[in-house]
C-alpha positions in Angstrom: 0.0 0.0 0.0 1.4 3.4 -1.0 0.5 6.5 1.0 0.8 9.9 -0.7 1.3 12.6 1.8 1.7 15.5 -0.6 0.1 15.8 -3.9 1.0 19.4 -4.7 3.8 20.6 -6.9 6.3 22.0 -4.5 7.9 24.2 -7.1 4.6 25.9 -7.8 3.8 26.2 -4.1 7.1 27.8 -3.4 6.8 30.2 -6.4 3.3 31.3 -5.2 4.5 31.7 -1.6 7.5 33.8 -2.8 5.3 35.9 -5.0 2.9 36.5 -2.1 5.8 37.6 0.1 7.2 39.8 -2.6 3.9 41.6 -3.2 3.2 42.1 0.5 6.7 43.6 1.2 6.9 45.6 -2.0 3.5 47.1 -1.1 5.1 48.3 2.1 8.3 49.7 0.8 6.8 53.1 0.1 5.9 53.3 3.8 8.8 54.5 5.9 8.9 54.5 9.6 11.0 57.1 11.5 14.3 55.2 11.4 13.8 53.7 7.9 13.9 50.2 9.5 11.0 48.8 7.6 12.6 49.9 4.3 15.9 48.2 5.2 14.2 45.0 6.2 12.1 44.9 3.1 15.3 45.1 1.1 16.9 42.3 3.1 13.8 40.2 2.6 14.0 40.7 -1.2 17.7 39.8 -1.1 17.0 36.6 0.9 14.1 35.8 -1.4 16.4 36.0 -4.4 19.0 33.9 -2.5 16.4 31.3 -1.8 15.4 31.0 -5.4 19.1 30.7 -6.5 19.8 28.1 -3.8 16.8 26.0 -4.9 18.1 26.1 -8.4 21.6 25.2 -7.3 20.3 22.3 -5.3 18.3 20.9 -8.3 14.9 21.8 -6.8 15.6 19.8 -3.6 13.5 21.7 -1.0 14.9 19.5 1.8 18.5 20.2 1.0 20.2 21.7 4.1 21.2 24.9 2.2 17.7 25.5 1.0 16.3 24.9 4.5 18.9 27.3 6.1 18.0 30.2 3.7 14.3 29.5 4.0 14.6 29.6 7.8 16.5 32.9 7.7 13.8 34.4 5.4 11.1 33.2 7.7 12.7 34.7 10.8 13.2 38.0 9.0 9.6 38.0 7.8 8.4 37.5 11.4 10.6 40.4 12.6 9.2 42.6 9.8 5.6 41.7 10.7 6.3 42.4 14.4 7.7 45.8 13.4 4.7 46.5 11.2 2.4 45.7 14.1 4.3 48.0 16.5 4.1 50.8 13.9 0.4 50.2 13.5 -0.1 50.3 17.3 2.0 53.4 17.6 -0.1 55.2 15.1 -3.3 54.2 16.9 -2.1 55.5 20.3 -3.8 58.8 21.3 -1.4 61.7 21.6 -1.5 63.8 24.7 
């Protein structure tokens, strides 16, 4: 008996995920916080996104290759930091000024 755990095309899924990330962060690049931190992080995210695509190509599409996983984890961590920063900026704007 053969069990199929995943029936999706991982290349297509990764491409769609990366395009979603790209569109979300490019949408926010015109927004600048006081220190320019979000702009810098959006640029770093774009660089890591490109690096992930290149690493996947270099590893013949092997998404479980240690190099691919390392870059993917770095990108994930940076995205979480960016989202936390966005949330703080949003909360800061909502606070009433005295």
